[in-house]
N, C-alpha and C positions, 0 to 999 in steps of 0.2 A: 536360565539363559536359553532363549529360543534360537532357531537355526539362522534367522536373519541377523541377529546380534553377533553370533559367532562368525558368520560370513563377513560382516563389516569389520570385525576386529582383525581377521586374517588379511583382509584387503588393506587395512591401515598399516599392519605390520609389514606387508610386502612393499607398500609405498614408501615406508621409512627405511627399509633395509636396502632397497635398490639405490637410492641416492648415496647411502653410506658406501656401498660398493663402488659406485662411480666416483665419489670423492676420493676414495682410497687409490683407485687407478689414476686419477688426475694428479694426486700428490706424487705418485711414483713417476708419472710423466714429467712433472715439474722438477723432481729430483734429478732425473736424467738430463733435463734441460740445463740445469745449473752446473752439473758435473761436466757435461760436454762443452758448455761455454768456457769453463776453466781450461779444458783440454785444447779447445780451438785457440784461445788466447795464447797458450803455451806453444802451440804449433806455429803461430805467426812469429813469436819471439825466436824460437829455435830456427825457423826458416830463414830469418835474417842472418843468423850466424852461418847457416849452411851456404846460402847464396853468395854472401859477401866474404865468406871465409875469414871472419873476424878472429883474431888470434886467441882470444880467451876461450879455452875448451873447445874450439871449433874443429880440431883435428879428428876427434873420434866421438866425443861425448855428445855434441849437439846433433850430428847426423843420426846417432844411435837413438837419442831421445825423440827426434823429429819423426823418424820412421815408426818407432814404437807407439808414440802418441797418435800418429795417423792411423795405424792399424787398429789400435784400441778404440779410437773414435768411430771407425767404420763398424766395428762389432757392436758398439753401443747404439749406433744409428739404426742398425737392423732391429735391435730390441725396442728402440724407441718407435720405429715405424709400426711394428707389430702391436705395441701398446696403443698407439694413436689410432690405428685402424679399428681396434676393439672399442675404443671410446666413441669414435665417430659412428660405428655401427650401432652401439647402444643408444646414442643420442638421436640418430635419425631413423631408427628402426620403425617407430610408429608415426613420426611426423617428418615432413620434408623441411629442409632449411628455408628460412625466410630470405629469399634472394633479393638483395638490394645492392646499391653502390658500395656501401661499407663492407658488406659480406664478400663481394667480389674482390675488393681491394685487399682485404685481410687474407682471403684464400689464395690470391695470386702471389702475395708477398711471402706467405708461409710455404707455398709450393715451390717458389723460387729458392727459398732458403734450404729446403730439403734437397732440391735438385743439386745445388752447388755443394751442399754438405756431403753429397754422395760422389759427385764428379771430381772434386778436389783430391780426396785421398785415393780414389781409384786411379786417376791419371798419374798420381805419384807412384803408386804401386806398379802400374804399367811402364812408367819411365824406367824404373830399375829393372824390370823384366827385359825390356828391349835393349838395355845397356848390357845385360847379361849378369846382373848382380842379384844376390839374395836380398830379401827384405827381412829386417829383424823385428821381433816383438818381444822386447825385454829379454834378449838372449836366445829366444826361439827363432831359428832361421827358417824363413819361408822361401823355398827355392823358386826360381823363375818358372812361370807357366809357359811363356813364349820364348822363342829363340832370339838371339841378337839380330837387330834390324835397325840400321842407321836411319832409314827413312821414317819408320814409326817412332824412333827415338826422338826425332825433331818434333813430330806431331804431339807426342806425349808430353815433351818438355813445354811446348807452347800451351797445350791444354792445361797443364798443371799450373803454369804461371798465370794465365788469364782467368781461369776459373777461380783461383785463390783470391785475386784482387776484385773480381766481380762479386764474389761471395762476401768479401769485406765491405763492399758498397751496400749490399743488401743487409748486412749486419747493422751498419750505421742507420739505415732506414728503419730497421726493426727496433733499434734502441730509441730512435726519435718517436716512433709510433707508440711505444710503450714507456715513454720517459717517466711518467709518474710512478709506474710499477718499479722501474729500475732504480729511481731515486729512493723510493721507499725501502727497497731491498738493500741498497747501499747504506742507508741510514741504520737499518737493523744490523748490518755487518759491522759498521763502525761502533755502534752501541755495544755489541757483543765483544768486540776487540777491547774496548775500554774496560768492560767488566773483567775480562780475562787478565788485562794488564794490572788492574787493581788487586785482583786475587793473587797474582804472582808477586806483587809488591808487598 
């Protein structure tokens, strides 16, 4: 085996190992995507109970869950952003993105999703701060960082309300833009549920 052949094999091995590493990181990112999607869906459900004070478990359980899921989603979002930046850096390290209308639309939509994914829970956390209340993370109490302030309470409440509903609108756009993928994932989920149901039966 000459030096040229050995060099070619090392290059081929590096070329195959790098995509595997990228695919693994992408799978982790998508795993976080679906976990956070479930949390965000639960946040909207619990938020309805909190805002409208529905009688079923609304006195203490729903606010407790809503705060906890919001704090956990915020922590997962930080991990997701770090992972995303690593992937983007690896992808565009040697080549620039092909900027076109489709790329701009996708980038703007995803940037908006991440923006409201951050603003919604942060504004909720600030709302409880300015009211003078602790925020709970499944029993772990996070004390207020800021003092009671009626003026900023109104701003935080308005920000939390509007950012949540604008975020919901972007979620709908995101689902419509990737409807084929969503439908395929739902089909897999229903298929797995059927298998589990047959196994239990």
